[in-house]
N, C-alpha and C positions, 0 to 999 in steps of 0.2 A: 227932017235934018238939020236944020239951021238952029232949031231951039236947041236939041240934043248937046249941036257943037257949043253954044254959047255956056250950057250946063258944063260940064267938063272943064272949060276954062276956068271957068269961077272956082270950081273946086280947087285943081291944080294952086289956082291965087290963093287964098286960102291958107294951103299947103306951104307954101313959100313964105308965107308973111311969118305961121306960127311957128315956123322952125328958124327962121331968123331971129322973132322973140325971145323963145327959148335959149338959144345959143347967146343970145347976146345976156341972156339975163346969168345962164350958167359963168359968164366968161367973168362978171363983176363977184360970183361968190370968192370966201379966203380958202385956202385947201387945208382939208381939216383931216390928223394924222388916221391910219387906219388900226384898229381896235384888237389886239392878238384873238386868235380861238382859242378857247378853252380846249383842252385835248380832257380825253376818258381818263376818268379816276374811278378809285376802288378804296372805300376809307376801313381806316385799320378798323378790327373789331373787339368785343371781348370775350373769350367764348372755348370751350373743349376743344384741343387740339386731341388727334386718336389716330394713330397707327394699327392698321388690322390686317387680317392674314383671311384670305378668304375663300377658303371650306365645304365646297359641294357636297352632301350628300344625301342620304334617306333618313325616314322617320320609322324607327324600330319601338315593336312593342318592349315593355319590359315586365309586363305583368301576364303573362300566357301559358295554361300549365293544359298537357293530356290527359284527361280523366278516366280512368276506370272500371272495374267492378276486382275488388279483392277477392272473393269468390265467382265460383262458376254455377250456370245453373242456363235458363231458357230467359228470356228478353220479355218480358208481357206487359212492360209499360216506357216508352220514349219518348218525350212530352216535348222536345227542340227540334228544331231545324236550324241550318244554318241561317245564322242572322238572328235568332230567339234573342231580346235579352232577360235575364234571369238576375234576380237577389240570389243575396248569399241566404243558404235554406233550400232552396228553392227546390224541390225532387226534379231531377232530371231522368233517371232513368230506373226501372225495378225489377227484378227478377224475380222468379216463383220462389216465394219465402217458403211455401210448405216442408221441405225437408232439411230445414232450416230450427222453422217451428217445432217439427219432431225431436230431432238433436236437442234444443235447448232445452222443451219436458223430459227426455230423459236426463240428463246429465242432473234437471233439479232434481227429481224423483233419487235418485241414484245417492245425490247431493243429502236429502232432507230424510232418505233411511240411515243414512251414516250421524245424520247429527242426535237422530233419534236413538240410536244405541250407543253414539256415546254419552247422552242424556242417562240411558240408564245404569250406563255405567260408572258414570259419575256420581249420580243416587245412590247405588251401592255401596260405591269405595267409601262415600262421605257417611251414610250409615255404619258401616265397621268400624270407618275413624273414630263415630261416637261414642259407638256402641265401649270400643277400647278404651276410650278416656273417660267412659265412667267407669268403668271395670280397676283401671290405675286410680281413681279417686277412691273409688270401696277400698280399695285392696292396702290404701294410702290410709284410711281412717282404722284399719284394723290394727295399723301399727304399733304395737304397745310402747308406753311408756320405763324407761329406765329409772325411774325421778326417785318413787316408793320404795323400788326393792333395792335400787344403790344408796337408803336412808337407812332402811331396816338393818342391809348389812354394815353401816358404819358403826350403826349403834350395839347393833350384836356384839361386833368386834369388843368396842373398848367399852360394854360389860363385860366380856369374858377375863379385858386386859387387865379392870380392875377388882372380877372374884380374882384373878389371881396372883395380884399385888396383895394380896387381903390376909388369903392363905396362906401366901408366902412368910407375910408378918407373923401370921399366929402363930404358924409354927416356930417363930427367930425367940416369941412368949413362951419362956419353957413354963413360967406358971401360969398358964392358959392350959383351962381342963383339956380333957381328951377329948368331949362330948362339942365344945365350942370348936377345938379346929377342926373338928370332922364336921360341923355344920360350914364353916369356910369352907373345906375341897366340897364339897354337894355345893354347897354354894356357886364355887367353882365349873364343877360339871357340870349342873344345867346352863351356865356360861356358853361352856363349848357348845352344849347342843344347840342351845338357841342361836347359834352363831352358823353351826351348820347348816340346818334350818333356813335360815336368811341366804346362805350362800345358795342353795338349793333353790330356790326362789327366784334368787338373782337370774342364775344359771340358766331355767327354765326362760326366763325374761328372754337371756339375751338367745334362744336357742329360738324361741317364736316370732325374735326380732327379723333373726336370720333367716325364718322360712317366712316371713311376710316379707322379706325385702328380695328372696330371692322370687315369689310371687311377684312384686312389686316390678324386678326388674325383667321379668317375662310379659305383663300387661305392657311395659314399656316398651317395649320391643315390634311388640303387635301392634300397638297406637302409631307406635316409628312410621313402622311398614305400614297400614291406613292409610296416614299423611304423604307418606314418599308419593303412592296408587292416586289419590286425589288430585296432587299438585303434579304428577303427569301426565295425567286428563286431561287436569285446565289446560296444558303448557301444550301438550301435545294437539290436542281437539283435532277436527277428522281428517281423512286423509288430504292432502294440501291439491290432491293430481285432482279429488273431487272440483273441489273449488275453480281448479285451473279449468278444468272441464266446462265446468259450468261458466265463467268470461267468456272462453274462446267461442262457447253457443253464440252468447250473448251478442259477440264481436260479432260474427258471421251473419244471423240472422240481422244485425242493423246493418252490414255491407251488403244485404241485398237489395237494398236500397242508395242509389246516389246522389248526390246533393250538392249543389252549386256552393264550391268553399267562398267566393269573393263576389260582388255585381260583375256583370260583365257582360256580352255579348257570346254567343257560340259562332265561331268563325269555321266549322270545320263537321260533320256528324259519320261518322266512320262504320256504322251496323245501321240493321234496321230494326224492330218491332218482331216479336216471332223469333230470333235468331237462337241459336245457342252460343255461348260465351263460356271463355274458359279465365279462370283468376290470373288478371294483371293483363288483360284483353285491352287494347284501349278504343275509346266510344266516342269522346267527346272533345275538342279543342275548342276550350274557353280562351276570353282576355276579356282584359279589361280596357276600352277603348280611347281611358280617358289617361293612362299611364305612358309616358314611352320616351323614349330617346331620342339622339341624333347620330346617327353613322355618318361622319363627313369621313373626307380625303383629300389629306394637305402632301403637297410638291416635297420633295427630300428640302430642299431652300428652305422653304420655313418652317419646316418640325422642328429648326431649335428653337424659336422664336418663342413654341407653343408649350404653354406650363400648365398643370394641373391648378386650377383653380382659375383660371383667366375668366373672364368675362364674358357672354358673345350673344350677338343680335341674329336671330332667325326667322326667315324669311318663306313661306311657303308658295307656291306657283299656286295652290289650289284656293290661297287665301292672301292674293296681293294687297289686301288692306291691311292684313297685320304686322306686327313686330314682335314677336314672343322674345322673350329673356331666359341665357341657358348658360350656364358652366361650362367649363371645359373639365371632365372627370376622368378620361381614362386615354392614354394615349398607347398605343401598340407599336412596340420595338419592333418591327416585321413588316416588310415590304409587302404589299396586297400582289397575292400571285396574279398571273396572267394581266396584266395592266401592263402596257408600253414602255408606259412614262414611270419615274420611282414617287409612288405612290405610297401613304401611311397612314392607318384608320387612326382617327381622334373620335371619342364617344365626346359629345354635350349635353348634358341633366338638363330637366328642362324645368324651370324653377317653378312651376304650379302645374294643374292639370290642361290637357291640352284641349283647346276652344275649341268648339262645337266646327264642323265641317273640316275638320281634319282630323286624317286617320294613319293606322300603320301604313307603310309603304311608302308613302306619298315624294315625293322633291321636296329638296329644304336645301335653301342657300344661306351659310352660317359667315356671321360674319366676324370674326373670334380679334375681341382688340387685346393686342401684345402689348402696347405701350401707348401712356395717355397722361397725357396735362389739363388741367382744369385749372377753368375761368383762369386765361391769359390773352394777353394781347396776342393778335394770329392775323397775320394776312392768307390769300389763298397761294397757294404752292405756286404758282403759273408766274408769279410776280416777281420769282427770286430766282437768283442764279448763287446759293453762297457758295462760297471760299471755303476751301481746306480750315480753314484757321475758325471756319464758323461764322463769318463773318458774311454783309452783304450791300449793295449801295442801290438806294431807292431816291426816284426825285417825288419833291412832294411839288403839289402846287399851293402855293398859298399867295395870297394878294397878287394875283393874276401873272404869277412868275412861277417857274420849276425851281426847285430845289433841290440839291444831293442831297440825300443823307445817309451813313450808314448804320446798321443795324447789326446786334446778334441776336442769330439765328438758335431757337433750341428745337425741341423736336420737332422731324420733319413727319408730319403724316400724309393719311391718304388724298386732303383739300386743299388743307390751311398746315403752316407751318406757324411753331409759335414764334413769339420776338420779344427776348430775354429788356432788349435794352435798346433805346432811340424811337420807340414809337410810343405813339398814346391812343388809344381810342379815339377813333373821328378824326384821324389825321391823313388829310386827301395822299394815295400813292397816287402818280400815275399809272398810268396803267398800258399804254400805246406801248 
C-alpha cells in the first residue's frame, strides 16, 4: 500500500512539472495572426448551355402493316406465329390454288384460240392485198401508150394539109393539064383517108386507155380495201377483254400466296390453317421492330417553345445506358382527350434504327432542346441570381480574398447559365 502511494505521488509530480514547462514555453512565443479559411469555390468553365423541355412518351412503330389475301379460298398453309421473324419475300400463307390455276388455263386457251383466229384472218387479208396489188400491176402494164398513135395522127394531118395546099395551087395554075390537077386531087383524097385512119387508131387507143384505166381503178379500190382490212386486223388485235382476263387470272393465282413485303417480325396471327378466308380478310400483323418514333406529351406552358426540327435526346427505361438522338417531326394542335392536365402530342423521329432491346410500346423520356448556346463561358445556375436587366453579382476568390464581380448573363439553361461577359474560364466563384 505504501509502495502504491509513492508511485501515485511520483506521477502527479511529473505531470505538474511538465505542465509548468509547457506553459513557460508558450508564454515565450510571439503571437501569429490567424490565416483566413478558403471558402468553397466553383470554377467557371467553357461549354454548352441548353434549355430543354421534358416530354415523357411512348415508342410507337412506324412500319406496321396488316396483311391479308386479295382472293378467297381455303387456307392450306400458314408459316408464321406471333414473334416469327421474316424477310421480304418469305411465304407467310397460301390458299388452295387449284381453282385459280384452272381459271388461268381456261383464259389462256381462249386467248390462244383468238390469237390463232386473228393470225388466220390476217394471213388471208395479207394474201388478198398481195393479189390485188399484183392485179393492179398487171392492169397498169396493159396500159397503152398514146405516143405512137398521136405522132401518126399529127403526121397524117400535116400530110393532108400539104396535099390540100398543092391541089389548091394546081387549081390556080390554069396552064396545068387536067390530069396533073387530078393527080393533086387524088393525092389530097389519099391524105384525107390516111388522116381518118390515124384518127380512128388514135380514138381506139383512147378507148383502150379508158377501159384499162377503169380496170386499174377497180383493182386499186380492191387493193385499198384489202390494205385497210390488214391495217384494221393489225391494229385491233384480239379482243382486249381476253387479254385482261388472262392478266386478272394470273394476278389471282399469284394472290393465293401471301409474302412478306418487308423484313420484320409477326406481331399477331388472326387465322388458323385449314380455315376458309374471304378476299380482304386480315391474316397477319407484320412490323419492322427496328423502325419507330416517339409519341410524347408536352404541357401547354412548354408547347410554345417546341418547334419542328428541334433536336431531342431520348432515354429509355428499358435501356438506361442509351441516349438516342431524335428530331421533333410533328405537333398535334389538339388537346389530348382524357387527361386532367392540358397536354399535347409531339412526335419525335429517331435519326437511326432502334437499338437492340428497345421495342414499340416502351416508355421514353424525351429532352427537347428548345434553345442552346455552344462553347460559351458558363456557371451553374444555382450560383447566380440575375437581375431584370440580365446582370448579376458574383464573388471571386483571388489571392486569398473575396472580390466582387458583376457579370452579364445570357441563356439561362437547365443546369448552367451562359456568361456573356465578366468571367473567364477558370475564374473561381465563391459557392457559399
